[in-house]
Structure formats: structure tokens, C-alpha cells
TIKE-985026 format. One record per atom (N, C-alpha, C): x, y, z; residue number from 0; atom name. Coordinates in steps of 0.2 Angstrom, whole numbers. Atoms other than C-alpha are relative to their C-alpha. Layout:
N
REC;c1;c2;c3;num;atomo
REC;X;Y;Z;NUM;CA;
...
This chain:
242
REC;c1;c2;c3;num;atomo
REC;6;-7;-2;0;N;
REC;-1;2;-1;0;CA;
REC;4;4;1;0;C;
REC;-6;-4;-1;1;N;
REC;9;17;-3;1;CA;
REC;-4;7;5;1;C;
REC;2;-3;-10;2;N;
REC;11;28;12;2;CA;
REC;-3;9;-4;2;C;
REC;5;-7;1;3;N;
REC;0;45;11;3;CA;
REC;4;7;3;3;C;
REC;-5;-8;-2;4;N;
REC;7;64;11;4;CA;
REC;-5;3;-2;4;C;
REC;1;-5;2;5;N;
REC;-2;77;12;5;CA;
REC;4;6;-1;5;C;
REC;-3;-4;2;6;N;
REC;3;93;6;6;CA;
REC;-4;8;0;6;C;
REC;3;-6;0;7;N;
REC;-5;110;11;7;CA;
REC;3;6;-5;7;C;
REC;-2;-6;5;8;N;
REC;-4;126;-2;8;CA;
REC;4;-6;-7;8;C;
REC;-6;4;2;9;N;
REC;2;110;-15;9;CA;
REC;-4;2;-10;9;C;
REC;3;-2;5;10;N;
REC;-5;120;-30;10;CA;
REC;4;4;-6;10;C;
REC;-5;-6;1;11;N;
REC;10;132;-33;11;CA;
REC;5;1;2;11;C;
REC;-3;-1;-6;12;N;
REC;25;135;-29;12;CA;
REC;5;-4;1;12;C;
REC;-8;4;-1;13;N;
REC;40;124;-18;13;CA;
REC;-7;-5;2;13;C;
REC;6;5;-4;14;N;
REC;20;116;-14;14;CA;
REC;0;-3;-6;14;C;
REC;2;3;6;15;N;
REC;19;110;-31;15;CA;
REC;5;-2;-2;15;C;
REC;-6;6;1;16;N;
REC;35;102;-33;16;CA;
REC;2;-3;5;16;C;
REC;0;6;-5;17;N;
REC;35;93;-16;17;CA;
REC;-7;-4;-2;17;C;
REC;5;2;1;18;N;
REC;18;88;-22;18;CA;
REC;2;-8;-8;18;C;
REC;-5;4;6;19;N;
REC;27;81;-39;19;CA;
REC;2;-4;4;19;C;
REC;-7;5;-3;20;N;
REC;43;75;-30;20;CA;
REC;-2;-4;4;20;C;
REC;1;5;-6;21;N;
REC;32;65;-18;21;CA;
REC;-4;-5;-5;21;C;
REC;5;6;6;22;N;
REC;20;56;-33;22;CA;
REC;6;-2;-1;22;C;
REC;-5;6;1;23;N;
REC;38;51;-40;23;CA;
REC;3;-4;4;23;C;
REC;-1;3;-7;24;N;
REC;40;44;-26;24;CA;
REC;-3;-5;6;24;C;
REC;3;7;-5;25;N;
REC;29;31;-22;25;CA;
REC;-6;4;4;25;C;
REC;7;-4;0;26;N;
REC;15;43;-15;26;CA;
REC;-4;0;0;26;C;
REC;7;-4;2;27;N;
REC;-3;45;-14;27;CA;
REC;-1;6;4;27;C;
REC;-2;-8;-1;28;N;
REC;0;62;-13;28;CA;
REC;-10;3;1;28;C;
REC;6;-4;1;29;N;
REC;-17;74;-6;29;CA;
REC;4;9;-2;29;C;
REC;1;-9;-2;30;N;
REC;-17;95;-10;30;CA;
REC;-5;2;4;30;C;
REC;7;-7;-1;31;N;
REC;-27;106;0;31;CA;
REC;4;5;-2;31;C;
REC;-3;-9;2;32;N;
REC;-27;122;-7;32;CA;
REC;-8;4;-3;32;C;
REC;5;-5;3;33;N;
REC;-40;138;-13;33;CA;
REC;1;-2;-7;33;C;
REC;-5;1;4;34;N;
REC;-30;135;-29;34;CA;
REC;-4;-9;-6;34;C;
REC;2;7;4;35;N;
REC;-38;121;-40;35;CA;
REC;7;-3;-4;35;C;
REC;-6;4;3;36;N;
REC;-24;109;-47;36;CA;
REC;-1;-8;-2;36;C;
REC;1;7;4;37;N;
REC;-26;91;-59;37;CA;
REC;8;-2;5;37;C;
REC;-7;1;-3;38;N;
REC;-8;86;-50;38;CA;
REC;-1;-2;6;38;C;
REC;5;3;-5;39;N;
REC;-13;72;-35;39;CA;
REC;-7;1;1;39;C;
REC;6;1;-3;40;N;
REC;-28;70;-26;40;CA;
REC;-3;8;3;40;C;
REC;2;-6;-3;41;N;
REC;-35;90;-25;41;CA;
REC;-5;-3;5;41;C;
REC;7;-2;-5;42;N;
REC;-46;94;-12;42;CA;
REC;-1;8;2;42;C;
REC;1;-9;-1;43;N;
REC;-52;115;-12;43;CA;
REC;1;-1;10;43;C;
REC;0;-3;-7;44;N;
REC;-47;120;6;44;CA;
REC;2;6;1;44;C;
REC;-2;-4;0;45;N;
REC;-46;134;14;45;CA;
REC;4;1;6;45;C;
REC;-6;2;-7;46;N;
REC;-31;135;28;46;CA;
REC;-5;3;4;46;C;
REC;0;-4;-6;47;N;
REC;-38;149;38;47;CA;
REC;-7;1;2;47;C;
REC;4;3;-2;48;N;
REC;-52;139;39;48;CA;
REC;-3;-5;5;48;C;
REC;-3;8;-2;49;N;
REC;-52;124;54;49;CA;
REC;-3;-3;-1;49;C;
REC;4;5;1;50;N;
REC;-66;117;50;50;CA;
REC;1;-4;-7;50;C;
REC;-1;6;8;51;N;
REC;-61;115;31;51;CA;
REC;6;-5;3;51;C;
REC;-8;5;0;52;N;
REC;-44;108;37;52;CA;
REC;0;-7;2;52;C;
REC;1;5;-4;53;N;
REC;-52;97;48;53;CA;
REC;-4;-6;-3;53;C;
REC;1;6;6;54;N;
REC;-65;90;35;54;CA;
REC;6;-3;-3;54;C;
REC;-4;3;2;55;N;
REC;-52;88;24;55;CA;
REC;3;-4;0;55;C;
REC;-1;5;-5;56;N;
REC;-43;77;36;56;CA;
REC;-3;-4;-3;56;C;
REC;6;4;-2;57;N;
REC;-58;68;39;57;CA;
REC;-2;-4;-5;57;C;
REC;0;3;4;58;N;
REC;-59;63;23;58;CA;
REC;5;-4;-3;58;C;
REC;-8;3;-1;59;N;
REC;-39;57;20;59;CA;
REC;-2;-7;2;59;C;
REC;-2;6;-7;60;N;
REC;-41;45;35;60;CA;
REC;-4;-3;-1;60;C;
REC;2;8;0;61;N;
REC;-56;36;32;61;CA;
REC;-2;-1;-8;61;C;
REC;0;2;6;62;N;
REC;-52;35;12;62;CA;
REC;4;-5;2;62;C;
REC;-8;4;0;63;N;
REC;-34;27;18;63;CA;
REC;3;-2;4;63;C;
REC;-3;3;-6;64;N;
REC;-33;24;37;64;CA;
REC;5;1;1;64;C;
REC;-7;-4;-4;65;N;
REC;-18;34;38;65;CA;
REC;1;4;-5;65;C;
REC;-5;-8;1;66;N;
REC;-7;49;36;66;CA;
REC;7;0;-1;66;C;
REC;-5;2;-3;67;N;
REC;10;44;36;67;CA;
REC;6;5;0;67;C;
REC;-4;-7;1;68;N;
REC;19;64;30;68;CA;
REC;-6;3;-2;68;C;
REC;8;-7;0;69;N;
REC;8;81;34;69;CA;
REC;7;6;-4;69;C;
REC;-2;-7;-1;70;N;
REC;19;95;25;70;CA;
REC;-3;6;0;70;C;
REC;4;-4;-1;71;N;
REC;14;110;29;71;CA;
REC;2;8;-2;71;C;
REC;-3;-2;5;72;N;
REC;16;120;15;72;CA;
REC;-2;9;0;72;C;
REC;4;-6;1;73;N;
REC;2;137;14;73;CA;
REC;3;5;5;73;C;
REC;-3;-6;-8;74;N;
REC;7;151;20;74;CA;
REC;-2;9;-8;74;C;
REC;3;-7;3;75;N;
REC;4;170;14;75;CA;
REC;8;4;-1;75;C;
REC;-6;-2;0;76;N;
REC;17;182;11;76;CA;
REC;-3;13;1;76;C;
REC;2;-7;1;77;N;
REC;17;203;17;77;CA;
REC;1;5;4;77;C;
REC;-6;-5;-1;78;N;
REC;29;217;15;78;CA;
REC;-3;5;4;78;C;
REC;1;-7;-3;79;N;
REC;27;230;29;79;CA;
REC;5;0;7;79;C;
REC;-2;-2;-8;80;N;
REC;36;237;47;80;CA;
REC;-5;0;2;80;C;
REC;6;1;-5;81;N;
REC;28;235;62;81;CA;
REC;-4;4;-1;81;C;
REC;4;-5;4;82;N;
REC;20;252;57;82;CA;
REC;-4;0;-1;82;C;
REC;7;3;6;83;N;
REC;11;247;43;83;CA;
REC;-5;-6;1;83;C;
REC;3;6;-1;84;N;
REC;6;233;49;84;CA;
REC;-5;0;3;84;C;
REC;6;0;-4;85;N;
REC;-13;232;54;85;CA;
REC;0;-5;2;85;C;
REC;2;5;-3;86;N;
REC;-21;222;65;86;CA;
REC;-4;-6;-5;86;C;
REC;2;5;5;87;N;
REC;-31;216;50;87;CA;
REC;7;-7;-4;87;C;
REC;-7;4;2;88;N;
REC;-15;211;41;88;CA;
REC;2;-4;4;88;C;
REC;-6;4;-1;89;N;
REC;-6;202;52;89;CA;
REC;-7;-5;3;89;C;
REC;6;7;-2;90;N;
REC;-24;191;58;90;CA;
REC;1;-6;-6;90;C;
REC;2;4;5;91;N;
REC;-25;186;40;91;CA;
REC;10;-4;-2;91;C;
REC;-8;8;2;92;N;
REC;-4;179;36;92;CA;
REC;-2;-2;7;92;C;
REC;1;7;-4;93;N;
REC;-8;172;55;93;CA;
REC;-5;-7;-2;93;C;
REC;6;4;1;94;N;
REC;-23;165;52;94;CA;
REC;3;-7;-8;94;C;
REC;0;6;5;95;N;
REC;-16;154;35;95;CA;
REC;5;-2;2;95;C;
REC;-3;1;-4;96;N;
REC;1;155;41;96;CA;
REC;3;-5;5;96;C;
REC;-1;6;-5;97;N;
REC;1;146;58;97;CA;
REC;-7;0;1;97;C;
REC;5;5;-3;98;N;
REC;-17;141;63;98;CA;
REC;-1;-4;-6;98;C;
REC;0;4;4;99;N;
REC;-18;134;47;99;CA;
REC;3;-7;-1;99;C;
REC;-7;6;-4;100;N;
REC;-1;122;52;100;CA;
REC;-4;-1;5;100;C;
REC;7;1;-7;101;N;
REC;-11;122;69;101;CA;
REC;-3;-6;-2;101;C;
REC;7;4;3;102;N;
REC;-26;115;59;102;CA;
REC;3;-5;-1;102;C;
REC;0;6;3;103;N;
REC;-18;103;50;103;CA;
REC;4;-3;3;103;C;
REC;-3;7;-5;104;N;
REC;-6;95;63;104;CA;
REC;-2;-4;7;104;C;
REC;8;5;-4;105;N;
REC;-22;92;77;105;CA;
REC;-1;-3;-5;105;C;
REC;3;6;5;106;N;
REC;-29;84;62;106;CA;
REC;4;-5;0;106;C;
REC;-4;8;1;107;N;
REC;-15;71;60;107;CA;
REC;2;-2;4;107;C;
REC;-4;3;-9;108;N;
REC;-8;69;77;108;CA;
REC;-4;-8;1;108;C;
REC;4;7;-1;109;N;
REC;-20;56;81;109;CA;
REC;-3;-5;-3;109;C;
REC;-2;5;2;110;N;
REC;-19;45;68;110;CA;
REC;9;-4;-2;110;C;
REC;-5;3;-1;111;N;
REC;-1;44;67;111;CA;
REC;0;0;6;111;C;
REC;-5;1;-7;112;N;
REC;1;43;86;112;CA;
REC;-5;-8;-2;112;C;
REC;2;8;1;113;N;
REC;-12;26;80;113;CA;
REC;4;-2;-4;113;C;
REC;-7;3;5;114;N;
REC;2;23;67;114;CA;
REC;6;-2;4;114;C;
REC;-8;-5;-3;115;N;
REC;15;28;80;115;CA;
REC;6;0;-5;115;C;
REC;-4;-5;7;116;N;
REC;22;36;64;116;CA;
REC;-3;4;-2;116;C;
REC;1;-6;7;117;N;
REC;24;52;55;117;CA;
REC;6;0;-1;117;C;
REC;-8;-2;1;118;N;
REC;36;61;47;118;CA;
REC;-6;9;0;118;C;
REC;2;-4;-3;119;N;
REC;28;82;52;119;CA;
REC;5;4;-2;119;C;
REC;-6;-4;5;120;N;
REC;38;95;38;120;CA;
REC;-5;5;0;120;C;
REC;3;-7;3;121;N;
REC;33;113;40;121;CA;
REC;6;2;-3;121;C;
REC;-3;-6;4;122;N;
REC;39;126;25;122;CA;
REC;1;4;6;122;C;
REC;-2;-6;-4;123;N;
REC;46;139;36;123;CA;
REC;3;5;-4;123;C;
REC;-3;-4;2;124;N;
REC;60;150;30;124;CA;
REC;8;4;2;124;C;
REC;-6;-1;-5;125;N;
REC;77;157;33;125;CA;
REC;-4;8;3;125;C;
REC;2;-6;-6;126;N;
REC;67;172;41;126;CA;
REC;-1;-4;8;126;C;
REC;-1;4;-8;127;N;
REC;65;159;56;127;CA;
REC;4;-1;3;127;C;
REC;-5;3;-2;128;N;
REC;81;160;58;128;CA;
REC;2;9;0;128;C;
REC;-3;-9;1;129;N;
REC;86;179;54;129;CA;
REC;-5;7;0;129;C;
REC;7;-7;0;130;N;
REC;75;196;52;130;CA;
REC;4;2;-6;130;C;
REC;-4;-4;6;131;N;
REC;73;204;36;131;CA;
REC;-2;9;-1;131;C;
REC;4;-10;-1;132;N;
REC;67;223;34;132;CA;
REC;-5;-2;-4;132;C;
REC;9;-1;3;133;N;
REC;47;226;29;133;CA;
REC;-2;-5;-1;133;C;
REC;6;8;0;134;N;
REC;42;208;34;134;CA;
REC;-1;-3;7;134;C;
REC;0;2;-9;135;N;
REC;36;209;50;135;CA;
REC;-3;-3;1;135;C;
REC;5;4;0;136;N;
REC;21;199;50;136;CA;
REC;3;-8;-3;136;C;
REC;-3;4;4;137;N;
REC;29;186;37;137;CA;
REC;5;-4;6;137;C;
REC;-4;2;-6;138;N;
REC;43;184;49;138;CA;
REC;-1;-2;7;138;C;
REC;5;2;-6;139;N;
REC;33;182;64;139;CA;
REC;-3;-5;-1;139;C;
REC;3;7;-1;140;N;
REC;23;168;59;140;CA;
REC;7;-6;-4;140;C;
REC;-4;6;-2;141;N;
REC;37;158;52;141;CA;
REC;6;-2;4;141;C;
REC;-3;3;-6;142;N;
REC;46;160;67;142;CA;
REC;-3;-5;5;142;C;
REC;5;4;-4;143;N;
REC;29;153;76;143;CA;
REC;1;-6;-2;143;C;
REC;-2;8;2;144;N;
REC;33;138;63;144;CA;
REC;7;-5;3;144;C;
REC;-8;5;-5;145;N;
REC;50;133;70;145;CA;
REC;0;-1;5;145;C;
REC;2;4;-8;146;N;
REC;42;134;87;146;CA;
REC;-3;-5;4;146;C;
REC;3;6;0;147;N;
REC;30;122;83;147;CA;
REC;2;-5;-5;147;C;
REC;-2;3;1;148;N;
REC;42;113;74;148;CA;
REC;2;-5;7;148;C;
REC;-1;4;-4;149;N;
REC;52;110;91;149;CA;
REC;-5;-4;3;149;C;
REC;2;1;-8;150;N;
REC;39;109;105;150;CA;
REC;-3;-9;-5;150;C;
REC;4;8;4;151;N;
REC;28;95;92;151;CA;
REC;7;-6;1;151;C;
REC;-7;5;1;152;N;
REC;45;86;90;152;CA;
REC;1;-4;6;152;C;
REC;-2;1;-10;153;N;
REC;48;85;111;153;CA;
REC;-10;-5;-1;153;C;
REC;7;3;-2;154;N;
REC;28;80;113;154;CA;
REC;-3;-5;-3;154;C;
REC;2;3;2;155;N;
REC;27;69;102;155;CA;
REC;6;-5;-5;155;C;
REC;-8;7;0;156;N;
REC;45;59;101;156;CA;
REC;-2;-6;1;156;C;
REC;4;8;-4;157;N;
REC;35;43;114;157;CA;
REC;-2;-1;-8;157;C;
REC;4;5;5;158;N;
REC;25;40;97;158;CA;
REC;2;-2;-6;158;C;
REC;-4;-1;7;159;N;
REC;39;41;83;159;CA;
REC;-3;4;-5;159;C;
REC;0;-10;4;160;N;
REC;33;58;75;160;CA;
REC;5;3;0;160;C;
REC;-7;-6;2;161;N;
REC;46;68;69;161;CA;
REC;-5;6;-1;161;C;
REC;2;-6;-1;162;N;
REC;42;87;69;162;CA;
REC;7;4;-4;162;C;
REC;-6;-4;1;163;N;
REC;56;96;57;163;CA;
REC;-4;6;-5;163;C;
REC;2;-8;5;164;N;
REC;56;115;48;164;CA;
REC;2;2;-5;164;C;
REC;-3;-3;2;165;N;
REC;63;119;35;165;CA;
REC;1;6;-2;165;C;
REC;-3;-7;-2;166;N;
REC;71;134;33;166;CA;
REC;4;4;-8;166;C;
REC;-3;-3;7;167;N;
REC;73;139;12;167;CA;
REC;1;8;-2;167;C;
REC;-3;-4;3;168;N;
REC;81;154;7;168;CA;
REC;-3;5;-6;168;C;
REC;6;-4;3;169;N;
REC;76;164;-6;169;CA;
REC;-2;-2;-8;169;C;
REC;1;7;4;170;N;
REC;68;151;-17;170;CA;
REC;-5;6;-6;170;C;
REC;5;-1;8;171;N;
REC;61;157;-37;171;CA;
REC;-8;-4;0;171;C;
REC;4;4;0;172;N;
REC;43;154;-35;172;CA;
REC;-5;7;-1;172;C;
REC;4;-6;1;173;N;
REC;26;164;-39;173;CA;
REC;-1;6;6;173;C;
REC;2;-5;-7;174;N;
REC;26;171;-21;174;CA;
REC;4;3;-2;174;C;
REC;-4;-1;0;175;N;
REC;43;177;-24;175;CA;
REC;1;7;-6;175;C;
REC;2;-6;3;176;N;
REC;39;186;-42;176;CA;
REC;-4;4;2;176;C;
REC;5;-7;-5;177;N;
REC;23;194;-31;177;CA;
REC;2;4;5;177;C;
REC;-3;-5;-4;178;N;
REC;33;201;-19;178;CA;
REC;4;5;-3;178;C;
REC;-4;-5;4;179;N;
REC;45;211;-32;179;CA;
REC;-5;0;-4;179;C;
REC;5;-4;2;180;N;
REC;32;213;-43;180;CA;
REC;-4;7;6;180;C;
REC;1;-6;-4;181;N;
REC;23;224;-27;181;CA;
REC;7;6;3;181;C;
REC;-5;-7;-4;182;N;
REC;39;232;-20;182;CA;
REC;1;5;-8;182;C;
REC;1;-5;6;183;N;
REC;41;238;-40;183;CA;
REC;-6;6;0;183;C;
REC;9;-4;2;184;N;
REC;22;246;-41;184;CA;
REC;5;6;5;184;C;
REC;-1;-5;-3;185;N;
REC;28;255;-25;185;CA;
REC;5;2;2;185;C;
REC;-7;-5;0;186;N;
REC;47;260;-27;186;CA;
REC;0;3;-9;186;C;
REC;-1;0;6;187;N;
REC;47;260;-47;187;CA;
REC;7;-4;-2;187;C;
REC;-4;2;-2;188;N;
REC;61;249;-44;188;CA;
REC;-1;-3;-11;188;C;
REC;1;3;5;189;N;
REC;65;240;-62;189;CA;
REC;2;-11;1;189;C;
REC;2;6;-2;190;N;
REC;60;222;-60;190;CA;
REC;7;-4;-5;190;C;
REC;-3;4;-4;191;N;
REC;75;214;-66;191;CA;
REC;7;4;2;191;C;
REC;-6;-2;-2;192;N;
REC;87;224;-60;192;CA;
REC;-1;0;8;192;C;
REC;3;4;-6;193;N;
REC;80;219;-44;193;CA;
REC;-1;-8;4;193;C;
REC;0;5;1;194;N;
REC;79;203;-48;194;CA;
REC;9;-3;0;194;C;
REC;-7;-1;0;195;N;
REC;97;204;-52;195;CA;
REC;6;0;8;195;C;
REC;-4;0;-8;196;N;
REC;103;209;-37;196;CA;
REC;-1;-3;7;196;C;
REC;-1;5;-7;197;N;
REC;94;198;-26;197;CA;
REC;3;-7;-3;197;C;
REC;-3;7;0;198;N;
REC;103;183;-35;198;CA;
REC;7;3;1;198;C;
REC;-7;-2;-1;199;N;
REC;120;193;-30;199;CA;
REC;1;0;8;199;C;
REC;-2;2;-7;200;N;
REC;116;192;-12;200;CA;
REC;1;-6;1;200;C;
REC;1;8;-1;201;N;
REC;115;173;-14;201;CA;
REC;8;-2;1;201;C;
REC;-7;1;-1;202;N;
REC;133;167;-9;202;CA;
REC;1;-3;-7;202;C;
REC;-1;8;5;203;N;
REC;130;152;-23;203;CA;
REC;-2;6;-7;203;C;
REC;1;-4;5;204;N;
REC;125;168;-36;204;CA;
REC;-6;-2;-4;204;C;
REC;5;4;4;205;N;
REC;108;161;-40;205;CA;
REC;-6;-1;5;205;C;
REC;4;1;-3;206;N;
REC;91;159;-32;206;CA;
REC;-2;-6;1;206;C;
REC;0;6;-4;207;N;
REC;87;143;-23;207;CA;
REC;-7;-2;-8;207;C;
REC;7;1;4;208;N;
REC;72;133;-35;208;CA;
REC;-4;-5;3;208;C;
REC;5;1;-6;209;N;
REC;57;125;-28;209;CA;
REC;-1;-7;-1;209;C;
REC;-1;6;-1;210;N;
REC;64;108;-34;210;CA;
REC;4;-4;2;210;C;
REC;-6;3;-4;211;N;
REC;79;106;-23;211;CA;
REC;-7;2;6;211;C;
REC;3;1;-4;212;N;
REC;66;110;-9;212;CA;
REC;-2;-5;0;212;C;
REC;5;8;1;213;N;
REC;55;96;-14;213;CA;
REC;4;-4;2;213;C;
REC;-3;6;-2;214;N;
REC;70;85;-12;214;CA;
REC;2;-2;7;214;C;
REC;0;-2;-9;215;N;
REC;73;91;6;215;CA;
REC;-3;-3;4;215;C;
REC;3;1;-5;216;N;
REC;57;88;11;216;CA;
REC;-2;-9;-2;216;C;
REC;-3;6;-1;217;N;
REC;60;72;5;217;CA;
REC;1;-3;2;217;C;
REC;-8;3;-3;218;N;
REC;74;65;12;218;CA;
REC;-2;0;7;218;C;
REC;-1;0;-6;219;N;
REC;68;71;30;219;CA;
REC;-8;-3;1;219;C;
REC;6;3;-2;220;N;
REC;51;62;27;220;CA;
REC;1;-8;0;220;C;
REC;-3;8;2;221;N;
REC;61;45;21;221;CA;
REC;2;-3;7;221;C;
REC;-3;7;-3;222;N;
REC;69;31;31;222;CA;
REC;7;1;2;222;C;
REC;-8;-3;0;223;N;
REC;87;40;28;223;CA;
REC;-1;4;7;223;C;
REC;2;-2;-4;224;N;
REC;79;51;43;224;CA;
REC;-3;2;3;224;C;
REC;2;3;-8;225;N;
REC;74;43;57;225;CA;
REC;3;3;6;225;C;
REC;2;-1;-6;226;N;
REC;82;50;69;226;CA;
REC;3;7;0;226;C;
REC;0;-7;-1;227;N;
REC;80;68;65;227;CA;
REC;-4;6;1;227;C;
REC;6;-1;1;228;N;
REC;68;77;73;228;CA;
REC;-1;7;3;228;C;
REC;-1;-7;-3;229;N;
REC;66;97;79;229;CA;
REC;3;2;-4;229;C;
REC;-3;-4;1;230;N;
REC;76;102;69;230;CA;
REC;2;7;-4;230;C;
REC;1;-8;7;231;N;
REC;78;119;56;231;CA;
REC;3;0;-4;231;C;
REC;-4;3;5;232;N;
REC;87;113;40;232;CA;
REC;-1;6;-4;232;C;
REC;-1;-7;1;233;N;
REC;91;126;33;233;CA;
REC;2;0;-10;233;C;
REC;-1;1;6;234;N;
REC;93;127;14;234;CA;
REC;-1;7;-4;234;C;
REC;1;-7;2;235;N;
REC;96;145;4;235;CA;
REC;8;2;-3;235;C;
REC;-5;-1;2;236;N;
REC;112;143;-4;236;CA;
REC;7;7;5;236;C;
REC;-3;-4;-5;237;N;
REC;124;151;10;237;CA;
REC;-3;6;2;237;C;
REC;2;-7;-3;238;N;
REC;113;167;14;238;CA;
REC;1;-1;7;238;C;
REC;2;-3;-6;239;N;
REC;111;165;32;239;CA;
REC;7;-2;6;239;C;
REC;-5;3;-3;240;N;
REC;129;159;35;240;CA;
REC;5;8;0;240;C;
REC;-5;-6;-1;241;N;
REC;138;178;35;241;CA;
REC;-2;2;6;241;C;
């Protein structure tokens, strides 16, 4: 029987690359997203709605009687410092980035405890480790995911459930391009110049690709990583080493 992997936010970017990588590795993959996709088993799910998340997870458990891997990837970005972050903006970021991960984790833990095994992987960010300008709410939410990985790892190690948070650096995704477009609209900067400047900031002189993050997630979910839990592995081309 195929192992079951649930990916939140799997219709684009890093999430889509993860869905494809796990399918290629032989997993039966469910994608929970508000954006339709014909890759994997798609379930329309608003990650800001705990009832939506609980319902989707219940459907998956009913169909398979197991969930082996949860990849909590769904997230949104918001560019603003603390003064320019409204309560509504903060609530929106946390509703998806943090409370969505919270709801998904709560929903899979009972079946994973019953199985006496499972892997939970949060897609955090290098911003779970360092600060960046004009990224107050997003940065705060990614630190929360790092905390979630550590506490879940400790609380559920007794059930052979592992939890880790991958911390990607600058990855070339639709979310990246959206952030650059928003910046250029505000500042009047040239997108090509901004893109080249972002590449130059990386020690490897390029941006990461979603497929590279997906392969990291696949490793952490595999039997090759059974002694890894509570970690914040970084995949950032060396950006946070300086």
C-alpha cells in the first residue's frame, strides 16, 4: 500500500514541486489548497478555516486509514514594517501561515499516534532564523512555525512522530515574483534590476529552485532521516552563514 502524504498549499511554487516529488517517489499525495490543481488528489480547502482543514483531513483518513507525512506549506507574504502592519494584515498572515499549520497538525496527530509513526514537515523560511526589513508579520509567522516544529517534536517523540521545519532562503516561486512586483510598483524600481540584485545577494549567485526544497522534504520524510526531529534545516545557498 502506498504511503500517504498530505501537502497544504500544493498548487503552486514549493508546494507544487513537493507534490510532484512525492508522487514520483510512490506516495499517494493529497493537495489541500484554494487554487485548483490536477496534480495529485486535490481537495479544495481554505487553510484559514479550521473546519475546512478538519473536514479535509477526516476525508483523507476515511479513504486511507493512514497519513504518513504532512507537509505544512500553505502561506502568504506581506511586506510591511510593524508600524505599517494593520491588525487585519497580521490576522490574515497568522490565519494561514500559523493557524493553518496548527489546524493541520492537530488533525493528523491522532492517526499518527495510532500508527506509532509519522513525519511532519513545516515549510518555514530563513526568516525563522534571521530578520529581514519590511517583513514584520511574515517573519513573525515563520518563527512561529519553527517553534511549532520544536515543541511538536518533543511532545510526540514517544509516538515515533518526527517534526522538522525546513528554512528555505530566496526561492524562485510565484510568491517571490509577486513580492518583487509589489516592491517595484511601490518603488518604481526595474524588476530585472531587482531580480539580479537578489541573485547577487546569494553566495552561490543564484536563487534556489522549488525542486531543491522538494528533494529536501522528501529526504526528511524518508527512512534515511529517522533520527532527525526538532531541527530547522536551512536551504538558502549560504545566505544565513554571513
